[in-house]
C-alpha positions in Angstrom: 0.0 0.0 0.0 1.4 3.4 -1.1 2.0 5.7 1.8 2.4 9.5 1.2 3.2 12.5 3.3 3.5 16.2 2.5 6.6 16.9 0.5 6.6 13.6 -1.3 7.2 13.6 -5.1 4.4 11.9 -7.1 2.9 11.5 -10.5 -0.6 10.7 -11.7 -1.2 7.3 -13.4 -4.3 8.6 -15.3 -2.1 11.2 -17.1 0.7 8.7 -17.9 2.9 9.9 -15.0 4.4 12.6 -17.2 4.1 15.6 -14.8 6.0 15.5 -11.5 4.1 16.9 -8.5 4.8 17.5 -4.8 2.2 16.7 -2.2 1.5 20.1 -0.6 -1.6 19.2 1.5 -3.6 16.2 2.6 -7.3 16.8 3.4 -10.5 14.9 4.0 -13.5 15.4 1.7 -16.6 13.4 1.8 -15.0 10.7 4.0 -12.1 10.3 1.5 -8.5 11.3 1.7 -7.6 13.8 -1.0 -4.0 14.7 -1.9 -3.4 18.3 -3.0 -0.6 18.4 -5.6 1.5 21.3 -7.0 3.5 20.9 -10.2 7.3 20.9 -9.8 7.9 22.3 -13.3 4.5 23.7 -14.3 2.2 26.1 -12.5 -0.6 23.5 -12.1 -2.4 22.6 -8.9 -4.5 19.3 -8.8 -6.4 17.1 -6.4 -6.0 13.3 -6.5 -6.8 10.1 -4.6 -4.0 7.8 -3.6 -5.0 5.0 -6.1 -4.1 7.4 -9.0 -0.7 8.2 -7.6 2.8 6.7 -8.0 6.1 7.7 -6.6 8.8 8.2 -9.3 12.5 8.2 -8.4 13.1 11.5 -6.7 16.7 11.8 -7.8 15.9 11.3 -11.5 12.9 13.6 -11.3 14.9 16.5 -9.8 17.6 16.0 -12.4 15.0 16.1 -15.2 13.5 19.3 -13.8 16.9 20.9 -13.6 17.6 20.1 -17.2 14.2 21.5 -18.2 14.9 24.7 -16.3 18.2 25.2 -18.1 16.6 24.6 -21.5 13.9 27.2 -20.6 16.6 29.8 -19.8 18.5 29.1 -23.0 15.3 29.6 -25.1 14.4 32.8 -23.3 17.8 34.4 -23.6 18.3 33.6 -27.3 16.9 37.0 -28.5 17.5 39.3 -25.6 16.6 42.9 -26.3 19.8 44.3 -24.8 22.0 42.2 -27.1 20.9 44.4 -30.0 21.9 47.6 -28.3 25.3 49.2 -28.8 27.7 48.5 -26.0 27.8 52.1 -24.7 24.0 52.3 -24.7 23.8 49.0 -22.8 26.2 50.4 -20.1 24.0 53.5 -19.8 20.6 51.7 -19.7 18.3 51.0 -16.8 15.9 48.1 -17.1 12.4 48.5 -15.6 11.9 47.3 -12.0 9.9 44.1 -11.5 7.7 43.2 -8.6 7.1 39.5 -8.7 4.3 38.1 -6.5 4.2 34.3 -6.5 2.1 31.7 -4.7 5.0 29.3 -4.8 8.2 30.1 -2.9 10.3 27.6 -4.8 9.2 29.0 -8.2 9.7 32.5 -6.9 13.4 31.7 -6.2 13.9 30.3 -9.7 12.4 33.4 -11.2 14.5 35.7 -9.0 17.6 33.8 -10.1 16.6 34.4 -13.7 16.2 38.1 -13.1 19.6 38.3 -11.4 21.3 36.5 -14.3 19.8 39.1 -16.7 20.7 42.1 -14.5 17.0 43.0 -13.9 16.2 44.6 -10.6 13.4 42.5 -9.1 11.6 42.3 -5.7 10.0 39.0 -5.0 7.2 38.2 -2.5 5.8 34.8 -1.8 2.1 35.3 -1.1 -0.6 32.6 -1.3 -3.0 33.1 -4.3 -6.0 33.8 -2.0 -4.1 36.5 -0.2 -2.7 38.3 -3.2 -5.6 40.7 -3.8 -5.3 42.1 -0.3 -1.6 42.5 -0.5 -1.2 44.1 -4.0 -1.8 47.8 -3.2 0.7 47.9 -0.3 3.3 46.1 -2.2 2.9 48.4 -5.2 3.1 51.5 -3.1 6.2 50.2 -1.3 8.2 49.0 -4.3 6.9 51.3 -7.2 7.6 48.8 -10.0 7.1 49.3 -13.7 6.4 45.6 -14.3 4.2 43.5 -12.0 3.9 39.7 -12.0 1.0 38.0 -10.3 1.3 34.3 -10.5 1.3 30.9 -8.6 -0.6 27.8 -9.4 -4.0 27.3 -11.1 -6.2 24.7 -12.9 -9.5 24.3 -14.7 -12.0 21.6 -13.7 -12.2 18.8 -16.2 -15.1 19.1 -18.7 -16.2 22.5 -17.3 -17.2 25.8 -18.9 -14.0 27.7 -19.6 -15.8 31.0 -19.5 -17.1 30.4 -16.0 -15.0 31.8 -13.1 -16.2 28.9 -10.9 -14.4 26.4 -13.1 -11.0 27.6 -12.0 -9.0 27.0 -8.8 -7.3 30.4 -8.4 -8.2 32.6 -11.4 -10.5 34.7 -9.3 -7.6 35.8 -7.1 -5.5 36.8 -10.1 -8.4 38.8 -11.6 -9.1 40.6 -8.3 -5.3 41.3 -8.0 -5.1 42.8 -11.5 -8.2 45.0 -10.7 -6.5 46.3 -7.5 -3.3 47.0 -9.4 -5.1 49.0 -12.0 -6.7 51.1 -9.3 -3.1 52.0 -8.3 -1.9 52.6 -11.9 -4.5 52.6 -14.7 -1.9 53.1 -17.5 -0.8 50.0 -19.4 2.3 52.0 -20.5 3.4 52.9 -16.9 2.7 49.5 -15.3 2.9 46.3 -17.3 1.0 43.5 -15.6 1.4 39.8 -16.3 -1.0 37.5 -14.4 -2.0 33.9 -14.3 -0.7 30.4 -14.1 -1.6 27.0 -15.6 -4.9 26.9 -17.4 -6.0 30.3 -16.0 -9.0 32.2 -17.2 -7.2 34.3 -19.8 -10.1 36.4 -21.0 -11.1 37.3 -17.4 -7.6 38.4 -16.5 -7.2 40.5 -19.6 -10.5 42.1 -19.1 -9.4 43.1 -15.6 -6.6 45.1 -17.1 -3.5 42.8 -17.6 -1.0 43.4 -20.5 -0.2 39.7 -20.7 -2.0 36.7 -19.2 -2.2 32.9 -19.3 -3.7 30.7 -20.6 -5.6 31.3 -23.9 -5.4 27.6 -24.8 -6.0 26.5 -21.2 -2.6 24.7 -21.2 0.2 24.3 -18.7 2.8 27.0 -18.4 6.4 26.6 -17.3 7.5 27.9 -13.9 9.8 30.4 -15.6 7.3 31.8 -18.1 6.1 34.7 -16.0 9.7 35.9 -15.4 10.5 35.5 -19.1 7.6 37.8 -20.1 8.5 40.4 -17.5 12.3 40.3 -18.3 11.4 41.0 -21.9 9.4 44.0 -21.1 11.8 45.3 -18.5 14.8 45.2 -21.0 13.0 46.6 -24.0 13.6 50.3 -24.8 10.6 52.6 -23.9 10.4 53.7 -27.5 9.6 50.1 -28.6 6.7 47.8 -28.0 6.8 44.2 -27.0 4.3 42.2 -29.0 2.5 39.0 -28.0 4.2 37.3 -30.9 7.6 38.1 -29.4 6.6 36.8 -26.0 5.2 33.6 -27.6 8.6 32.9 -29.2 10.5 33.4 -25.9 8.3 31.5 -23.5 8.1 27.7 -23.2 4.4 27.5 -23.5 4.1 29.6 -26.6 1.0 31.4 -27.9 -1.4 28.9 -26.4 0.1 29.5 -23.0 0.6 33.3 -22.9 -0.8 36.1 -25.0 -1.7 39.7 -24.5 -1.5 43.2 -26.1 1.3 45.3 -27.6 3.1 46.7 -24.5 5.6 49.5 -24.2 9.1 48.5 -23.0 10.4 49.8 -19.7 14.2 50.2 -20.3 15.4 53.7 -19.9 18.5 55.0 -21.7 20.3 57.3 -19.2 
């Protein structure tokens, strides 16, 4: 009999065991034990019963995840904006400041490392998805970013209405957070907002005022995708606009994972 505890690495048999998860909570529902799972590479949250779970080799799983992260970084840095700037201009440039609010502390650390590697000033805060709307205003006033990321984990219920907010695990919190951010700064040019996670309610998030959001195709997005989007905007000159097509080429999930509107860059030439 399989025994599981919080922190164990698992995979779901019904999905071919292709996505690694970590058990983040164990709850009782209707007299049954339900395991709450968070993706280790993708921003997906899921519930499962024990009979659908297996325990893959932890060492091999972590090694695979590390390789996938490195591949994601290589893809994202292939066409970095600053590489096209003259050297003197690069030395005199100041990328936009990023405020990254994440429901997953481990994913937040990966994204902050990505910002550091690309010389982007970023402040990161780990805040549970349900608490993000209440925290947004104070964090914006304290840090005064030009790029805001609101992310974590999400999912859509199987065979549900994709245009119903009740079909999603955490999309309502992303939508509420974007609305609060737009009360602080209504201009899409002065504050670029990325919001969402795996399978999130793309249309609802965009209608709330985001520049970019996930997921138009209701697919999984990579842990690094939000930081890839914000790095691109932060390091693009203010006279240029970042297009959804450019973002789709850089991110792992592509146009089905993240889309948005043409957005002004936030890099200032001093």
